[in-house]
N, C-alpha and C positions, 0 to 999 in steps of 0.2 A: 704755643698759640702763634698763627701767622700775625704778622706784622707787618705794613708796608707804608711807607712816607711818600707823599704826594706833592705836590707843589702849593695846594693849598690846605694841608696839614697832615694827618695820618690816620691809619684805622688797624683795628686789631679784630680777627676773626675769632669770635666767642665759640661758635659751633658752626658745622658744616655737615649736614646729612643729605640724604637723597631727597628730602621733602621741604626743606629749609636750611638757610644759612643766617647767622645773626652777627652782626659786626657792631663794635663800638667805633664812633667816627668823631674825631676831634678836627674841627675847622677853625683855623686860625684867624685873629681879627684883621677885618677887611679883606677876606678871600671869599671865593665862591667854587663850587663843583662846576662841571660843564651843564649845559643844557642838554639834557639827553633822554632817551627812552630806551626801553629794553623790549625784546621780542618773546621772551621766555619767563619773565618774573614779573610778580608785583611786589610793591614794597610796602612796609609800614615802617614809619619814623617815630620814634618816642623821644622827645626832648629832655634831656635830664640836667644841664645848665646852660645858661646864656640864653640869647634869643636868636632864631633862625628866621630869615625871610625865604619863605618855601614858595615857590612856583610850581604850580600843577596845570598844565595846560594853559589857559588864558587867566586863571586866578592866582593873585599873589597876596599873601597873608603872613603877618609875624606869629611865630609860634614859641612860647615860653615853657619853663619847665612842667612837665606834666603834659603838654599838650601833645596830639598825636595826628600824624599828618598820613592819610592814606593815599597809595599813589597805584592807581589801576595800572593792569597790564597795558603797555603801549603808550600810556599817557607822557607827556614831555614835561620833565621835571627838572629841578635844581634847588639846592640851599645856599643860601648866602649868609656870611655872618658881618653885617654892617657895624658890629658893635667895637669896643675896644678890649673885649673880654672873650676869651676862648669859647666856643661852642661846642657843646656835647651831646650826641645823641645816639640811640640804640636803632639800627636799622635791621627789621626782620623781613628777609625776602622769601618769598613762596612761589612756587611755579616746579618746573621741569628742568631747568637748568640754571645754574649760578655763576658760571665762568664769568670772568672779566672782561671776556671777548664778546659777551651780549650788551655791550656798553655802545649804544649807536649817539655820538656827540652832534649835537647840531651848532653850538657855539662853546667856544672855549677860551678862555683866558690865556692859556699857556701853549697853545698851538698844538693840541693833541689831536686834531681833527683827523 
């Protein structure tokens, strides 16, 4: 199983096929992913534990366990953990390409633009 540690937390790839990719993602308390979009994939985020503040284009909303965020192809999005507990969610990517180089960052707390 592929595992990667990032400045905001870490992720594990649970499945990687030609049609989809599935990740388990942990966001540490007080951290957030970059504001980004993708040219080749859409995503569905299912919250497992904790509360995530999800931005999809201009809409910002808190998502708790069992809530699902649909991120359309090309939508600007990010997730933030404003709490003191770890945030865990499952990301299902669907499209025609799932490489990490399909992340176009707009804003990033860790200077990864």
